[in-house]
N, C-alpha and C positions, 0 to 999 in steps of 0.2 A: 466618554471614558476618560476621566481625569487621571492621567497616568504619571503625573509629576511625582517622583519618588522622594519620600522622606528618607532620612538616614536609616531608619529601621527597615523600611521597605527595600532599600538598596542592599543592605546587609543580607536580608532574606533572599533576594535574587542572586546574590553572589554565591549562595550555597548550592545553586543549581546551574552548574557549568555544562552539563550534558543531559540531553533528554532523548528518550526513545518514543517515537510515534508509531503506534501499532495500527496499521490500516492507513493506506495512502489515498483514500477517497476525498470527497469534498471537505469534510470536517478535518481529516488528518492534514490535508494540504493547508487549510486555514490556520490550524494550530501551528504547523511547522513554520509558516511564514512569520507569525507573530513571535514564536520562540527565537527564530533566527534574527529577526529585527531587534530583539532584546539581548542579543549577544550570546545566546545559548547554542552550543553545538547540538545538532540534531541527527539522529540516525533513524531511518524509516524502515520498518519491517512490513512487508506485504508480499503475498505469494504470487501476485501477477507478474508475468514475464515482462510486460511493458511498463512496469511501475515507474521506472526512472523518467521515461518520456512523459508519462501522465503527470507526475509531480512537478517536473520542471516547467511544463506548459501551464499547469495550474498556478504555480508561483509567479510566472510571468503575468498572469491575468490579475493577480491581487496586489502585485508590487505597486502599481500606481496609488491604490487606496492606502497602503502602508506609508508611502511617501507623503500623501496628503495629510496623514495623521501626524506627520513630523517625525516618524520613525526612520532610522538610517536603513537604506536599502542598497547601498553600493556593495557590490560583491556579496550579495545576500546568500548565495548558495555555496560560498567557499567552505562553510562549516557544516555542509550537508553531506551525509553519506547514506548508503543503502546496505542493508544486511538481510539476506533471505532467511537465515536461521534465527528463530525467535530467541532462544537462550543466549546466543552470542550477542544479539542486538541489545539486550538489557543488562549484560554482564557488568557494565561499568558506567551506569547512569545514575543521576540524582532524582529523576522524575520519569515515570512511565505514564503516558496518556494513551489509553487504548480506545480505538475507534472502529472496532470490528463490527461485523453484521449483528443485528439484533436477534441472536439465537442463543438462548440460555446455555445449552449444552456446549456450544462452541466457545462461548465466553468462559465457561468453567474450565475447559481444556486450556485455553490461552492463559488464564490466570494461574493455573497449577504450574505451568512451565515458567511463567514470569516469577512467581514466588520463589521457586527453587533457584533461579539464576540471577535475579536482581540483588544488588547490595542491600544489606539489612536497613540502611538509613534511607533508602529511596522511597519517595512518595509514590504510591500506587493508586492511580485514578482511572476510572472508566468514564467515557463520554456518553455512555448509554442514555437514551432518551426515554426509556420505559422500564427497564429491568432493575429491580431493587438490588442494592449491594448485598443484602442478606442472602438473596438467592444465588448470586454469582459466587459469593465467598463460601458457600457450603462445602465446596470441594477443596478449600484451602486449609493448610495447617495453621496459619495465622490470620484468621479472618479480620482481626483487629487492624490489619494494615490496609485493607481495601476501603476506598471511598468512591462515591460517584462525584465526578466533577463535570456536570452537564452544561455545556455551553449553549447559547442561543445562536443560531446560524446567521451570519458567518462569524466564527469565534475571533477572527482577527479584527473585527469591527464592532460587533454588538457587545456591550460591557458585561452583561449578566453571565455569571456562572452559578448554577444551583449546586451547592455542596450538600449531598444527601448521605449521611452516615447509615450504615447497616446496624442491625441490632448488636453486633459485636465490634463495630468500629470503635477504636479507642478515642478518648478525648484528645490525646496527643496528635493523632492522625488528623482529626478535625482542625485543630489549631494549625498544624503544619500546612494543610491544604489552604486554609484562609490566608495564611501569611504568604504562601507562594502566589496564589492568584491575585492577591492585592498588589504584591510587588510587580507582578506582570502587567499591572494596569487595569485589571478587571474589577468588577463589582460583585464579589462573591456574596451569596445569601445562603445561610445554613437553614435547611428545612428541619422542622421539629419532629416530623414523622415521615415514614416512607409511604407514599401513595402512588398508584400506577400513573405513569406519565408526569409525575412531579407537579409543579405548579404552572410554569409558563406554558407548557404544552397543553395542559388541561384547559387553561383559559383560552388558548388559541383554538383548541378543538371545539369548545363550547360555542365560541363565536362563529367558527367556520360552519358548524352544523346549521346554525340559523341562516348563514349566508347561502348555503346550498339550498335550504328550504325556500328562501325568498326568490332565488333565481329559478328554481324548478317550478315554482308556482306562477312565474311570469310577472312578479311584482316589479322587478328591476332586472336589468342585464348585469353581467359580471362587471363590465366597465363602469356602469352607473353605480353599482354597489361599492366598488373600490373608491370611486370619487367621493361618495357619501362618507365613507370611513375616513379617508385621508383629510377631508375638509371639516371633520367634526370630532368624533371621539379619538381619532388618531392623534390629532393636534392636542386635544385636551389631556389625554392620558400620558403624552410625552412629558408633560410638566406637572401632572397632579396625581395620576392613578385613579382608579374607580372610587376607592373609599374617600380620599381627599376631595374628589370632585363632588361626591354626594354630600359630604360634610359641608362644603361651601354652598351646595344647592339648598341646604336647609336654612340658609340665612343665619341670623344671630343665634338661633337655637341649635345650629350645627346638625350633626348626624341624627341625634335623637328626634329632632323636629322633622327631618326629612323622612325618617322611617315611619313616624306616626302619620304624617300628612300625605306623603307620596309613596313611600315604600310599601305600605299595606295595600294600596290600590294597585301597585305594580305586581305584588304577590297575587292578588285576587283576579286581576284582569289580564295582565301581560304574561305572566309565567305559564298559565295553562294554555295560552294561545301560541306559545313558541312551537316551532316545527320539530318533527322527528323524521327527517328524510332518510332515504336509503340510496345507495349507489346502484340502483336498478339500471337496466339498459337505457331506458328513456332519459333518466336523469344524467347519466354519464354522457350520452350523446349530446345533450343540451350543453353541458359544461364544456365539453371538448370543442364543439362548434363555436361557442361564444369565446372561448380562450383563443381559438385560431383567429377569430375576427378581431379580438381586442389586442392580441400580442403578436400576431403572425408577421408583422412587418419587421420585427427585430429578432435577432438571434438571442438565445438565452444569455450568452456572454455579453452582448450589448445591453440587454435589459438589466443584467446584474451590475454592469459598470454604471449605468444610470442610477440604479438603486443606491450603490455605494457612494456616488457623488452627492446624492440628495441626503443620505444618512449622515455623511460627514458634515454637510452644511448645517443640518439640524443640530448635530453634536456641538459644532462650533458655536451656534447660537445659544446653546444651553451651557456653554463653558465646560464641555465634557471631552475636549480633545487634549492629547498629550502636549506637554511642554517640550518642544523639539530640543531645547538646550539640555534636557536631562533624560531624554527618551531612551538613549542607547547605552551600551556599555562596551568598553574597549575589550 
């Protein structure tokens, strides 16, 4: 995540002094930590009675990763507040990042309230991982204001943000979202069409389907499959991506040569053989048993910390970590 700010990016971030995080779960906490480390005041709205304890504990867990990225973390929660009333929470903010449950009717209700209460200049973004902005905005008076800003988990660490405009989202809102997430140090990618699950999750889902199939068929264990991925396509895609990889795989003829000589064989022989598993009782039992065997020695928190350290090491190797000298803002 190359987050060294250009003057234009710094100016863009200066326009966002206060943010409302709607939903204080895993994604909301991650966004909040990144916003706070970037010098943005954050107010969190969540109906849970114990939300303050949950958020503060979550921020403690991710603070080491933020520090490893070179972001300022001293007194991180000084600019953090909580507000149970949604309208009050968004009344004086520059950005609303909604992370509520993936239920269309609930999101529509949330955004009706936000639209009425938030300032006219505020950027309105949903972290939804599957619901199109067009559907959420149907209940809004100004649907052109809403956009999907879908992060890849965890948002404080993984650079991608999928910006997905709805059918009525204005071009100005798209540009506003791009400028904000870029200034935040993310790598925003604007999708040209709304599709269920967007892009990153569709790719992840397609690969995971085959992973489940291979494990359920007894070809490999979960641990073995994870090692295969991290020792091959995981490394390869971190620097090239699928299309670039196969373009190089085609030799001097590039992707056209690959498609003609290897791609057509892949289509004829490999694609029809891919699995179509279901989460039936037997498959679920196999997956759970193997997960317990592979990951049972460590807590989720410990495994996440290990993941974050490895992710940061990879990002450093790729030159994707922030410049600590320009990472924060007074």
